[in-house]
N, C-alpha and C positions, 0 to 999 in steps of 0.2 A: 502568509499563506488562503487561499482560497482554496475555499472545498463546496466543488456541486455536486451534488446526489442525488442519481435518478436512478427509479427501481423502476424496475418490467419482471414480475413474474418471480424468481428466486433470486433472481440479481440482483447489487447496492451494482453502476459504474458511478464512481467517485473522480472525478477531475482535475486533477490537485495543479495550482497554480506559485509556483514560488518554492524558494527554500526549504527542505526536511532537516531541521534546524533542532535544537532543542526546546523552541519557542510554540514550532505549529507541532509537532511530536504531537501536542498535550490535544492541541483541535484534529488532529488523525483519530487516534487513540478515541475522542471521543466521539467520534463520525464511526471508529469501526468498530466499536461497543456498540452501539446505538445498530447496524449490521447484524454483529452475531446475537443481538437478544431476540431478532427477529427470523433470525440462520439462515440470510443469504447471502449465498456467496458472492465474493466481491471481484468486481473488477477497478484497478487504480491506472488510472489513464496518467504517466507521467513525464506529459510529453513537453510540459509546461515548469520540469522538475530539474533544475541546472546543476543540486548538489542536497547528497542525505549523510548526514553527522551521524555516530555515533546512537542517538537517541534515537533519532527516524529506525532506526536498522533493528534497534531496540523493540520498536512499534511494530513493527513488518515481521519478527517472526513470532511475538508473543500475540499479535494477530493468526497469524498461521498454524498457530497449534491448534487453536480453536476453533476454526473453521472448515479442521481438513476432517476434524472428527463431524461432520458433517458437509464441506461443498468443498470450492474452489477457493482461495485466494492466487488471481491474476495481476502482473504488472503487466501494462502494453505501453508503446513508445516510448520506452524510456530512450536516454539520451547517450550522447557516447561518454561522458565523464562520469552519469550514472552509472552505465552499464560499469568500467572502470573498476567503480564502488562493491557494485553486488559480486563482484568477478576476483576482486581480490579480497574477498573478507569471506567468499565460499556462499553465498547469498547464491550462484546463479546455480549452484547444486542442490538444494533448498527448497527454493520462490522457483512458478509457475511464471516465465521473463516471454513475452511472446514482442 
């Protein structure tokens, strides 16, 4: 997975490219922890993410809990397949998805 990060004021935009599986989840977790350390809200652009595994869901949930203390975690441009995964796992009720 490739993660492209841009920061403006208090918001980090992370554009993801590739599957969010167990291997990629460690990279995303590191990128999110860096944002959390700077108290940044995070917007994840998931337009190029065709699949999210349970490891990826775990990273998103952990990041959501930490970021919710001071800001927001938002997912944008999710694919239909990823939306289905989010819906079936109950994440559409937890995460902010646009």
